[in-house]
MILO-305329 format. One record per residue: residue number from 1; residue in three letters; y, z, x of N, C-alpha, C in turn. Coordinates in steps of 0.2 Angstrom, whole numbers, m for minus. Layout:
  pos  code   n_yy   n_zz   n_xx  ca_yy  ca_zz  ca_xx   c_yy   c_zz   c_xx
  NUM   ALA      Y      Z      X      Y      Z      X      Y      Z      X
...
This chain:
  pos  code   n_yy   n_zz   n_xx  ca_yy  ca_zz  ca_xx   c_yy   c_zz   c_xx
    1   UNK   m246   m106     97   m249   m111    102   m249   m118     98
    2   UNK   m246   m123    102   m245   m129     98   m252   m133     98
    3   UNK   m253   m137     93   m259   m140     91   m259   m147     92
    4   UNK   m264   m151     92   m265   m158     92   m265   m161     85
    5   UNK   m261   m165     83   m261   m168     76   m265   m174     77
    6   UNK   m271   m174     74   m275   m180     74   m275   m183     67
    7   UNK   m273   m189     67   m271   m192     61   m272   m200     61
    8   UNK   m274   m202     55   m274   m209     53   m270   m211     47
    9   UNK   m267   m217     47   m263   m219     41   m265   m226     39
   10   UNK   m263   m227     33   m264   m234     30   m261   m235     24
   11   UNK   m258   m241     23   m254   m243     17   m258   m242     10
   12   UNK   m255   m240      5   m258   m241     m2   m254   m245     m7
   13   UNK   m257   m249    m11   m254   m251    m16   m253   m246    m22
   14   UNK   m250   m248    m26   m249   m243    m33   m256   m241    m36
   15   UNK   m260   m247    m36   m267   m245    m39   m271   m241    m34
   16   UNK   m271   m242    m28   m275   m239    m23   m272   m231    m23
   17   UNK   m266   m230    m23   m262   m224    m24   m266   m220    m30
   18   UNK   m266   m223    m36   m268   m220    m42   m275   m218    m41
   19   UNK   m280   m223    m38   m287   m222    m38   m288   m216    m33
   20   UNK   m285   m216    m27   m286   m210    m22   m284   m204    m24
   21   UNK   m278   m204    m28   m275   m198    m31   m280   m195    m36
   22   UNK   m283   m199    m40   m289   m197    m45   m294   m194    m42
   23   UNK   m297   m197    m36   m303   m194    m32   m301   m187    m29
   24   UNK   m295   m187    m26   m293   m181    m23   m292   m175    m28
   25   UNK   m289   m177    m34   m288   m172    m39   m294   m169    m41
   26   UNK   m300   m174    m42   m306   m171    m45   m310   m168    m40
   27   UNK   m310   m170    m34   m315   m168    m28   m312   m164    m23
   28   UNK   m305   m164    m23   m302   m160    m17   m298   m154    m20
   29   UNK   m294   m152    m16   m289   m146    m18   m282   m148    m16
   30   UNK   m278   m147    m21   m271   m149    m20   m268   m143    m15
   31   UNK   m266   m144    m10   m263   m139     m5   m255   m138     m7
   32   UNK   m252   m144     m7   m244   m143     m8   m242   m150    m10
   33   UNK   m236   m150    m13   m232   m156    m14   m225   m155    m10
   34   UNK   m222   m160     m7   m216   m159     m4   m211   m165     m5
   35   UNK   m205   m164     m5   m200   m169     m4   m196   m167      2
   36   UNK   m196   m172      7   m193   m171     13   m188   m176     16
   37   UNK   m183   m173     19   m178   m178     22   m179   m176     29
   38   UNK   m180   m181     33   m180   m180     41   m175   m184     45
   39   UNK   m172   m181     50   m167   m184     54   m172   m186     60
   40   UNK   m174   m192     61   m177   m193     67   m173   m196     73
   41   UNK   m173   m192     78   m168   m194     83   m170   m199     88
   42   UNK   m167   m205     90   m168   m210     94   m171   m216     89
   43   UNK   m170   m222     92   m172   m227     88   m178   m232     92
   44   UNK   m181   m229     97   m185   m233    101   m192   m231     99
   45   UNK   m196   m236     97   m203   m235     96   m208   m234    102
   46   UNK   m204   m235    108   m208   m234    114   m208   m227    117
   47   UNK   m204   m223    114   m203   m216    116   m210   m212    116
   48   UNK   m210   m207    120   m216   m202    120   m215   m195    117
   49   UNK   m208   m194    116   m206   m188    113   m202   m189    107
   50   UNK   m205   m187    102   m202   m188     94   m199   m181     93
   51   UNK   m192   m182     93   m188   m175     90   m185   m177     84
   52   UNK   m187   m172     79   m184   m173     72   m181   m166     70
   53   UNK   m177   m166     65   m176   m160     61   m178   m162     54
   54   UNK   m182   m157     51   m184   m159     44   m182   m154     39
   55   UNK   m181   m156     33   m180   m151     28   m185   m153     22
   56   UNK   m189   m148     21   m195   m150     17   m195   m144     11
   57   UNK   m194   m146      5   m193   m142     m1   m188   m137      1
   58   UNK   m183   m138      5   m177   m133      6   m178   m130     12
   59   UNK   m184   m130     15   m185   m126     21   m184   m131     28
   60   UNK   m181   m128     33   m179   m132     39   m183   m131     45
   61   UNK   m184   m136     49   m188   m135     55   m186   m140     60
   62   UNK   m187   m138     67   m186   m143     72   m194   m145     73
   63   UNK   m194   m152     74   m201   m154     75   m202   m158     81
   64   UNK   m206   m157     86   m206   m161     92   m214   m163     92
   65   UNK   m215   m170     93   m222   m173     94   m222   m176    100
   66   UNK   m227   m175    104   m227   m177    111   m233   m183    111
   67   UNK   m231   m189    113   m236   m194    112   m233   m200    109
   68   UNK   m236   m206    110   m233   m212    107   m234   m212     99
   69   UNK   m229   m215     96   m228   m215     89   m234   m218     85
   70   UNK   m238   m223     88   m244   m225     85   m250   m223     88
   71   UNK   m250   m217     92   m255   m214     95   m259   m209     89
   72   UNK   m265   m209     88   m267   m204     83   m269   m198     86
   73   UNK   m267   m196     92   m268   m189     94   m262   m187     98
   74   UNK   m257   m183     94   m251   m181     97   m251   m174     96
   75   UNK   m247   m171    102   m246   m163    101   m240   m162     97
   76   UNK   m240   m157     93   m235   m156     88   m233   m148     89
   77   UNK   m226   m148     89   m223   m141     90   m218   m141     84
   78   UNK   m218   m136     80   m213   m135     75   m210   m128     75
   79   UNK   m204   m128     75   m200   m121     74   m196   m121     68
   80   UNK   m197   m116     63   m193   m116     58   m187   m112     59
   81   UNK   m181   m114     55   m175   m110     55   m172   m110     49
   82   UNK   m168   m105     48   m165   m103     41   m161   m109     38
   83   UNK   m162   m108     31   m158   m114     28   m151   m114     29
   84   UNK   m148   m109     31   m140   m109     32   m139   m111     39
   85   UNK   m143   m113     43   m143   m115     50   m143   m123     51
   86   UNK   m144   m127     45   m145   m135     46   m139   m138     49
   87   UNK   m132   m136     47   m127   m139     51   m127   m137     59
   88   UNK   m129   m131     60   m129   m128     66   m134   m132     71
   89   UNK   m140   m134     67   m145   m137     70   m143   m144     73
   90   UNK   m139   m148     68   m136   m155     71   m132   m154     77
   91   UNK   m128   m148     77   m123   m147     83   m128   m146     89
   92   UNK   m133   m142     88   m138   m140     93   m141   m147     96
   93   UNK   m143   m151     92   m146   m158     93   m141   m162     97
   94   UNK   m135   m162     95   m130   m166     98   m129   m164    105
   95   UNK   m128   m157    106   m127   m155    113   m133   m156    118
   96   UNK   m139   m156    115   m145   m158    119   m145   m165    120
   97   UNK   m140   m169    118   m140   m177    119   m143   m181    114
   98   UNK   m144   m178    108   m147   m182    102   m142   m183     97
   99   UNK   m139   m189     97   m134   m189     92   m135   m195     87
  100   UNK   m139   m199     88   m141   m204     82   m148   m206     81
  101   UNK   m150   m208     75   m157   m210     74   m157   m212     67
  102   UNK   m162   m210     64   m164   m213     57   m165   m206     52
  103   UNK   m163   m208     46   m164   m203     41   m170   m206     36
  104   UNK   m175   m203     36   m181   m204     32   m183   m200     26
  105   UNK   m183   m202     21   m185   m198     14   m192   m200     12
  106   UNK   m196   m194     12   m203   m196     10   m205   m189      5
  107   UNK   m209   m192      0   m212   m187     m5   m219   m187     m5
  108   UNK   m222   m182     m5   m230   m182     m4   m234   m176     m8
  109   UNK   m240   m178     m9   m245   m173    m12   m250   m173     m7
  110   UNK   m252   m167     m5   m257   m165      1   m263   m162     m2
  111   UNK   m268   m165     m1   m275   m162     m3   m279   m160      3
  112   UNK   m284   m156      1   m289   m154      7   m296   m157      3
  113   UNK   m298   m162      7   m305   m165      5   m309   m166     11
  114   UNK   m315   m163     10   m320   m163     15   m317   m162     22
  115   UNK   m314   m156     22   m311   m153     28   m305   m156     32
  116   UNK   m302   m162     28   m297   m166     31   m291   m165     26
  117   UNK   m285   m165     28   m279   m165     24   m277   m173     23
  118   UNK   m277   m174     17   m275   m181     15   m269   m180     11
  119   UNK   m264   m184     14   m257   m184     10   m256   m191      7
  120   UNK   m254   m191      1   m252   m198     m2   m245   m197     m2
  121   UNK   m242   m202      2   m235   m201      3   m231   m207      0
  122   UNK   m226   m206     m4   m221   m211     m7   m215   m211     m2
  123   UNK   m213   m218     m1   m207   m219      2   m203   m222     m3
  124   UNK   m198   m217     m6   m195   m219    m13   m192   m227    m13
  125   UNK   m193   m230    m19   m191   m237    m20   m194   m242    m15
  126   UNK   m199   m240    m12   m202   m245     m6   m209   m245     m6
  127   UNK   m213   m240     m4   m220   m241     m4   m224   m234     m4
  128   UNK   m231   m235     m3   m235   m229     m3   m239   m230      4
  129   UNK   m241   m224      6   m246   m224     12   m250   m218     12
  130   UNK   m255   m217     15   m259   m211     16   m259   m209     23
  131   UNK   m259   m202     24   m260   m200     31   m267   m195     30
  132   UNK   m271   m196     34   m277   m191     34   m276   m188     41
  133   UNK   m276   m181     41   m274   m177     47   m279   m171     47
  134   UNK   m280   m169     54   m284   m163     56   m280   m161     62
  135   UNK   m280   m154     62   m277   m151     68   m282   m148     72
  136   UNK   m282   m149     79   m287   m147     84   m283   m143     89
  137   UNK   m287   m138     92   m283   m134     98   m283   m138    104
  138   UNK   m288   m142    106   m289   m146    112   m288   m153    111
  139   UNK   m285   m157    115   m285   m164    114   m292   m167    115
  140   UNK   m296   m164    119   m304   m166    119   m307   m167    113
  141   UNK   m305   m162    108   m308   m162    102   m306   m167     97
  142   UNK   m301   m171     99   m298   m176     95   m303   m182     93
  143   UNK   m307   m184     97   m312   m190     96   m316   m188     90
  144   UNK   m318   m182     91   m323   m180     85   m320   m180     78
  145   UNK   m314   m177     78   m309   m177     72   m308   m184     70
  146   UNK   m306   m189     75   m304   m196     72   m310   m199     69
  147   UNK   m316   m198     72   m323   m201     69   m324   m198     62
  148   UNK   m323   m192     61   m324   m189     55   m319   m192     50
  149   UNK   m312   m192     51   m308   m196     47   m309   m202     45
  150   UNK   m311   m206     50   m313   m213     49   m319   m214     44
  151   UNK   m324   m210     45   m330   m210     41   m328   m209     33
  152   UNK   m324   m203     32   m321   m202     25   m318   m208     22
  153   UNK   m313   m210     27   m309   m216     25   m313   m222     22
  154   UNK   m318   m223     26   m323   m229     24   m326   m227     18
  155   UNK   m328   m221     17   m331   m219     10   m326   m220      5
  156   UNK   m321   m219      6   m315   m219      0   m313   m226     m1
  157   UNK   m315   m231      4   m313   m238      3   m306   m240      7
  158   UNK   m304   m235     10   m297   m235     13   m297   m239     20
  159   UNK   m292   m243     20   m291   m247     27   m286   m243     32
  160   UNK   m288   m241     38   m284   m238     42   m281   m242     46
  161   UNK   m273   m241     47   m269   m245     51   m272   m245     59
  162   UNK   m272   m251     62   m273   m251     70   m267   m249     72
  163   UNK   m267   m247     79   m260   m245     82   m254   m250     81
  164   UNK   m256   m257     81   m251   m262     80   m249   m262     73
  165   UNK   m253   m261     68   m251   m261     61   m246   m255     60
  166   UNK   m248   m250     63   m244   m243     62   m237   m245     64
  167   UNK   m236   m248     70   m229   m249     73   m226   m254     68
  168   UNK   m229   m259     66   m226   m265     61   m224   m261     55
  169   UNK   m228   m257     52   m226   m253     46   m220   m249     47
  170   UNK   m219   m245     53   m214   m241     54   m207   m246     55
  171   UNK   m208   m250     58   m202   m255     59   m200   m258     53
  172   UNK   m205   m260     48   m203   m262     41   m199   m256     38
  173   UNK   m202   m250     38   m198   m244     35   m191   m243     38
  174   UNK   m191   m244     44   m184   m243     48   m180   m248     45
  175   UNK   m182   m254     44   m177   m260     42   m176   m259     35
  176   UNK   m181   m258     30   m180   m258     23   m179   m251     19
  177   UNK   m181   m246     23   m181   m239     18   m177   m234     22
  178   UNK   m177   m234     29   m174   m228     32   m166   m230     33
  179   UNK   m162   m225     35   m155   m226     35   m153   m224     42
  180   UNK   m149   m227     46   m147   m225     52   m141   m220     51
  181   UNK   m141   m215     56   m135   m210     56   m133   m209     63
  182   UNK   m127   m206     63   m124   m204     70   m120   m198     69
  183   UNK   m121   m193     73   m118   m187     73   m111   m186     75
C-alpha cells in the first residue's frame, strides 16, 4: 500500500551540517547512508506527478510521487527492480512517453531521531540540506506529522523552507548542480 510522505526541508551551511550531524549521532540512530543517482523525468516544477528512476547504493527502483514538488504531503509509490534491468527501465520510460529530464546526484546519512527520519543530504560540489520525513497511512494524518516535524526542527534550531523557498532551491539545483538528459 502506498504511503504519504510527510516532509520538510531546509538548507544547511557546512557548520550547521556538522552541528546537526553531531546531535543526530549522539542522540539518534543511524539508519543508513546512501549514494544516489536519480533520473527525474520532465522539467516542469508545476507537475503533480513526479516520475523517477533511482539507483541507490546499486539498487534500482521506479519512484512515483503524487502532489506538487513543494507540497510537504505527497503520496509515494516505489517499485524496485533488478540491477540488470537499468537499461531496460530507461527503454520502458521512453515508451511511456518519458524521454528527458534531469540527473540528480545526492549522498545522504539518515538518522532516526524522536520518531522522525532526518536525512543530511549532500549535493556534491554544491550544498547541503536536511529532509525531515515521516510516512503516514492516510493523508489526514499528515498535519499531525508536520506539526511534530516542525516542533523538533525548532528545537534543533533549523529553518524549514517555505513552499516558495523549496521551489527556489530546487530551481537553483537544477541550474547549478543537476544535469539535463535525453533518452
